[in-house]
C-alpha positions as CSV (number, residue, x, y, z in Angstrom):
1,M,3.4,-40.4,-12.5
2,K,6.8,-40.5,-11.0
3,N,7.3,-41.1,-7.4
4,L,8.0,-37.9,-5.6
5,M,11.2,-39.3,-4.1
6,N,12.6,-39.8,-7.6
7,S,11.4,-36.5,-9.1
8,F,14.1,-34.7,-11.0
9,L,16.8,-37.2,-9.8
10,I,20.0,-35.6,-11.0
11,V,22.7,-37.7,-9.5
12,A,23.3,-39.9,-6.5
13,F,26.1,-38.3,-4.6
14,A,28.2,-40.2,-2.0
15,L,29.7,-38.1,0.7
16,S,32.8,-39.2,2.5
17,M,32.2,-40.8,5.8
18,G,35.7,-40.0,7.0
19,S,36.8,-36.5,7.8
20,C,33.3,-35.1,6.9
21,S,31.4,-37.4,9.2
22,S,30.5,-36.9,12.9
23,D,29.4,-40.5,13.3
24,D,30.3,-41.7,16.8
25,S,29.5,-45.2,17.8
26,S,29.2,-44.0,21.4
27,N,26.1,-42.1,20.4
28,S,24.4,-45.1,18.7
29,Q,22.8,-46.1,21.9
30,K,21.5,-42.6,22.7
31,T,18.3,-41.1,21.4
32,I,18.2,-38.0,19.2
33,S,16.9,-36.0,22.1
34,K,19.7,-37.2,24.4
35,I,22.4,-36.4,21.9
36,A,21.0,-32.9,21.2
37,S,20.7,-32.2,24.9
38,E,24.4,-33.0,25.4
39,N,25.5,-30.7,22.6
40,P,25.8,-27.1,23.9
41,N,25.6,-25.8,20.3
42,L,22.1,-27.3,20.0
43,S,20.6,-25.9,23.2
44,I,18.1,-23.6,21.5
45,L,16.9,-26.5,19.4
46,V,16.3,-28.6,22.6
47,E,14.5,-25.6,24.1
48,A,12.3,-25.4,21.0
49,L,11.6,-29.1,21.0
50,D,10.6,-29.0,24.7
51,R,8.2,-26.1,24.1
52,A,6.6,-27.8,21.2
53,G,6.3,-31.1,23.2
54,L,8.5,-33.0,20.8
55,V,11.3,-34.1,23.2
56,A,9.4,-37.3,24.0
57,T,9.0,-38.1,20.3
58,F,12.7,-38.0,19.7
59,N,13.4,-39.9,22.9
60,A,11.1,-42.8,21.8
61,A,11.9,-45.6,19.3
62,G,11.7,-44.5,15.7
63,D,13.7,-44.0,12.6
64,Y,14.2,-40.3,11.8
65,T,16.4,-37.9,10.0
66,V,16.8,-34.7,11.9
67,F,18.4,-31.6,10.3
68,A,19.4,-29.8,13.5
69,P,19.9,-26.0,13.4
70,T,22.7,-24.6,15.5
71,N,22.2,-21.9,18.2
72,T,23.6,-19.3,15.7
73,A,21.0,-20.4,13.2
74,F,18.2,-20.1,15.7
75,Q,19.4,-16.7,16.8
76,A,19.3,-15.5,13.2
77,F,15.8,-17.0,12.7
78,L,14.5,-15.2,15.8
79,S,16.1,-11.9,14.9
80,A,14.8,-12.1,11.3
81,N,11.2,-12.6,12.5
82,G,11.2,-10.0,15.3
83,F,11.5,-12.4,18.2
84,T,14.1,-12.4,21.0
85,T,13.3,-15.8,22.5
86,I,11.8,-19.2,21.5
87,D,8.9,-18.5,23.8
88,Q,7.8,-15.6,21.6
89,V,7.4,-17.7,18.5
90,P,3.7,-18.7,18.1
91,L,3.5,-22.3,19.1
92,P,1.7,-23.6,16.0
93,L,4.3,-22.0,13.8
94,L,7.2,-23.3,15.9
95,T,5.8,-26.8,15.9
96,E,5.5,-26.9,12.1
97,V,9.0,-25.3,11.6
98,L,10.5,-28.0,13.8
99,K,8.7,-30.8,12.0
100,N,9.9,-29.3,8.7
101,H,13.4,-30.4,9.8
102,V,12.4,-34.0,10.2
103,L,12.1,-37.0,7.7
104,A,10.2,-40.1,8.8
105,E,13.1,-42.3,7.7
106,S,16.8,-42.2,8.5
107,F,19.3,-41.2,5.8
108,T,23.0,-40.9,6.0
109,S,24.7,-38.4,3.7
110,S,25.6,-41.2,1.3
111,Q,21.9,-42.4,1.2
112,L,20.5,-39.0,0.3
113,T,19.9,-38.3,-3.4
114,T,19.1,-35.1,-5.3
115,G,15.3,-34.7,-5.4
116,Y,12.3,-34.4,-3.2
117,V,11.6,-36.0,0.2
118,K,8.7,-35.4,2.5
119,T,9.0,-33.8,5.9
120,L,6.6,-34.2,8.9
121,A,5.4,-30.6,8.6
122,K,2.2,-29.2,7.1
123,G,1.5,-25.7,5.8
124,S,-1.9,-24.0,5.5
125,A,-2.6,-25.2,1.9
126,S,-3.2,-28.9,2.6
127,A,-4.4,-30.8,5.6
128,T,-3.1,-34.2,4.3
129,N,0.0,-33.6,2.1
130,T,3.1,-32.9,4.2
131,L,5.6,-30.4,3.0
132,S,8.2,-31.4,0.4
133,M,11.9,-30.7,0.9
134,Y,14.3,-30.4,-2.1
135,I,17.8,-31.9,-1.6
136,D,20.5,-30.8,-3.9
137,L,23.8,-32.6,-3.8
138,T,25.6,-30.7,-6.5
139,S,27.9,-29.2,-3.9
140,G,27.6,-30.6,-0.4
141,V,24.1,-31.1,0.9
142,K,21.8,-28.1,0.1
143,I,18.2,-28.0,1.4
144,N,15.5,-26.0,-0.3
145,G,18.0,-23.8,-2.1
146,G,20.1,-22.9,0.9
147,A,19.9,-20.2,3.5
148,S,19.3,-17.4,1.0
149,N,16.0,-19.1,-0.1
150,G,14.8,-20.1,3.4
151,G,16.7,-23.4,3.3
152,A,20.0,-24.6,4.8
153,N,23.2,-26.4,4.2
154,V,24.3,-29.5,6.1
155,V,27.5,-28.8,8.1
156,L,29.5,-31.6,6.6
157,T,31.8,-31.9,9.7
158,S,28.7,-32.5,11.8
159,A,26.8,-34.8,9.5
160,N,25.8,-38.5,10.1
161,I,25.5,-38.4,13.9
162,Q,24.1,-41.8,14.6
163,A,21.4,-42.2,17.3
164,S,19.4,-45.2,18.5
165,N,16.3,-43.8,16.7
166,G,17.8,-42.1,13.7
167,I,20.4,-39.8,12.3
168,I,21.2,-36.1,13.0
169,H,22.7,-33.7,10.4
170,V,23.6,-30.3,11.8
171,V,22.5,-27.4,9.5
172,D,23.6,-23.8,9.3
173,N,20.1,-22.2,9.1
174,V,16.6,-22.8,10.3
175,I,14.6,-24.2,7.4
176,G,11.5,-22.2,6.8
177,L,8.1,-23.4,5.5
178,P,8.7,-23.2,1.8
179,T,6.3,-21.4,-0.5
180,V,5.8,-22.4,-4.2
181,V,8.3,-19.7,-5.0
182,N,10.9,-21.1,-2.7
183,H,10.4,-24.5,-4.3
184,A,10.7,-23.2,-7.8
185,I,13.9,-21.3,-6.9
186,A,15.4,-24.3,-5.1
187,N,15.1,-26.7,-8.0
188,P,17.6,-26.0,-10.9
189,N,15.1,-27.7,-13.3
190,F,12.8,-24.7,-12.9
191,S,15.5,-22.0,-13.5
192,S,14.0,-21.0,-16.9
193,L,10.5,-20.7,-15.3
194,V,11.9,-18.5,-12.6
195,A,13.8,-16.3,-15.1
196,T,10.6,-15.9,-17.2
197,L,8.5,-15.0,-14.1
198,T,10.9,-12.4,-13.1
199,S,11.6,-11.0,-16.6
200,E,11.2,-7.4,-17.5
201,G,7.6,-6.2,-17.9
202,Q,6.1,-9.0,-15.9
203,P,4.0,-8.5,-12.8
204,D,5.6,-9.2,-9.4
205,F,4.9,-12.9,-9.6
206,V,7.3,-13.6,-6.7
207,T,5.2,-11.5,-4.3
208,I,2.0,-12.9,-5.8
209,L,3.0,-16.5,-5.5
210,S,4.5,-16.0,-2.1
211,G,1.0,-15.0,-0.8
212,V,-1.6,-16.9,1.0
213,G,-3.0,-18.7,-2.0
214,P,-3.5,-21.6,-2.1
215,F,-2.0,-22.1,-5.6
216,T,-1.8,-25.1,-7.8
217,V,1.1,-24.5,-10.2
218,F,1.7,-26.5,-13.4
219,A,5.4,-25.8,-13.7
220,P,7.2,-26.2,-17.0
221,T,10.7,-27.7,-16.7
222,N,13.8,-26.1,-18.4
223,A,13.4,-28.6,-21.3
224,A,9.8,-27.3,-21.8
225,F,11.1,-23.8,-22.3
226,T,13.8,-25.1,-24.7
227,A,11.1,-26.6,-26.8
228,L,8.9,-23.5,-26.6
229,T,10.5,-21.8,-29.6
230,S,9.5,-24.5,-32.0
231,D,6.1,-24.8,-30.4
232,L,5.4,-21.1,-30.9
233,A,6.6,-21.3,-34.5
234,A,4.1,-24.1,-35.2
235,I,1.1,-22.0,-34.1
236,P,2.6,-19.4,-35.3
237,L,2.9,-16.9,-32.4
238,T,5.4,-14.3,-31.3
239,P,4.0,-13.4,-27.9
240,T,3.9,-9.8,-26.7
241,T,4.8,-9.0,-23.1
242,A,1.1,-9.0,-22.2
243,Q,0.6,-12.3,-23.9
244,L,3.6,-13.8,-22.0
245,T,1.9,-12.7,-18.8
246,T,-1.2,-14.5,-19.9
247,V,0.8,-17.6,-20.7
248,L,2.4,-17.6,-17.2
249,Q,-1.0,-17.0,-15.5
250,Y,-2.3,-19.9,-17.6
251,H,-0.2,-22.3,-15.4
252,V,-1.7,-21.2,-12.1
253,V,-4.9,-22.2,-10.5
254,S,-6.1,-20.4,-7.4
255,P,-7.5,-20.7,-4.8
256,A,-6.8,-24.4,-4.9
257,N,-4.4,-27.0,-3.7
258,V,-5.2,-29.8,-6.2
259,L,-3.3,-33.0,-5.5
260,A,-2.6,-35.6,-8.1
261,S,-5.2,-37.9,-6.5
262,S,-7.9,-35.3,-7.2
263,L,-7.1,-35.1,-11.0
264,T,-9.8,-36.9,-13.0
265,N,-10.1,-37.7,-16.7
266,G,-11.8,-35.0,-18.6
267,M,-11.5,-32.4,-15.7
268,V,-11.8,-28.9,-17.1
269,V,-9.5,-26.4,-15.3
270,T,-9.9,-22.7,-15.3
271,P,-6.5,-21.0,-14.5
272,L,-5.9,-17.4,-13.4
273,A,-5.4,-16.3,-17.1
274,G,-9.0,-17.3,-17.9
275,G,-9.8,-19.8,-20.6
276,T,-9.5,-23.5,-19.8
277,F,-7.4,-26.6,-20.2
278,T,-8.3,-30.2,-19.8
279,I,-6.8,-32.9,-17.6
280,N,-6.5,-36.4,-19.1
281,T,-5.6,-39.4,-17.0
282,T,-5.9,-42.3,-19.5
283,N,-2.4,-43.9,-20.1
284,G,-0.7,-41.3,-17.8
285,A,-1.6,-37.8,-16.8
286,T,-1.6,-35.2,-19.5
287,I,-3.0,-31.7,-20.2
288,T,-4.6,-30.6,-23.4
289,D,-4.2,-26.8,-23.6
290,G,-6.1,-24.1,-25.5
291,N,-4.1,-24.8,-28.7
292,N,-5.0,-28.5,-28.5
293,R,-1.4,-29.4,-27.6
294,V,-0.9,-32.4,-25.2
295,T,1.6,-31.9,-22.3
296,N,2.8,-34.6,-19.9
297,I,2.6,-34.2,-16.2
298,V,6.0,-35.6,-15.2
299,A,6.1,-35.1,-11.4
300,T,3.4,-34.4,-8.9
301,D,2.5,-33.1,-5.4
302,V,5.5,-31.0,-4.6
303,Q,3.9,-29.5,-1.5
304,A,4.6,-26.0,-0.4
305,S,3.1,-24.1,2.6
306,N,0.8,-22.1,0.2
307,G,0.2,-24.5,-2.6
308,V,1.3,-27.4,-4.7
309,I,3.5,-27.8,-7.8
310,H,3.1,-30.4,-10.6
311,A,5.9,-30.4,-13.2
312,I,5.1,-30.5,-16.9
313,N,7.2,-31.1,-20.0
314,R,5.8,-28.4,-22.2
315,V,4.8,-24.8,-21.7
316,L,1.0,-24.6,-21.8
317,L,-0.4,-22.1,-24.4
318,P,-3.9,-20.6,-24.2
319,S,-5.8,-19.8,-27.3
320,F,-5.3,-16.1,-28.3
321,N,-8.0,-16.2,-30.9
């Protein structure tokens, strides 16, 4: 199984450290908390960190990357969620949202790569696996699909602020706790899956998979959907709309947040669609579906607040006999 940090590595993108950098050597001896407290545009962030008891964490020795929302971003977050002040945000939620802006290793813009990293936050689906963050460097630094998907963009003129205990990148939005839907939308490698889930005649999968769950989703990549035509011809099968619904439900297990470490050889899985498929872990993790087709699990443990995603290289097909 591929290391999560390298999942779907598209390109390593080096950002200019010149006009697009806020690196200031005078800050390098100051902590993250100190730098934030001296920036009037980050005053709500400081207030939030103080309420969550995290100021001391970022005043202490460490090596963090902090994506720091501006006051404007926090005001938008409060308004969208029906709050007027940070004090009104439930403390457990506020704490995890703040932790969802932090990586346990410092990265400059030029050290970030397109793919998944782990934040310090946890959702309700897993007590052990911290939430994943998807970084997209196609244009700038986009986090979890950008603001329209509950993510954010790094403000490039305020990136790479060096601190004694890490690096700060100012962002234009408060990064929410991503659902499995948010993660699917954020990653361009899942665009065919998203298009199919939202196609005409299908149930409201977006609402369903944005729910409490937890869900374990075996998510076919775009390449898997490209290969689907020939796979269907080999059966042969021309799926109806109802059969397509069954195919999509065949990729979801609930209620469950099954991590890669819990997958065992010969494990029989019963998805939402009914029927079964079998996990195989000999010589790499694979799935044998209802048509006796073998699919590779190519990336694992993309953790969302309400479930986990494992990427696969073929579309699973149940038996329609």
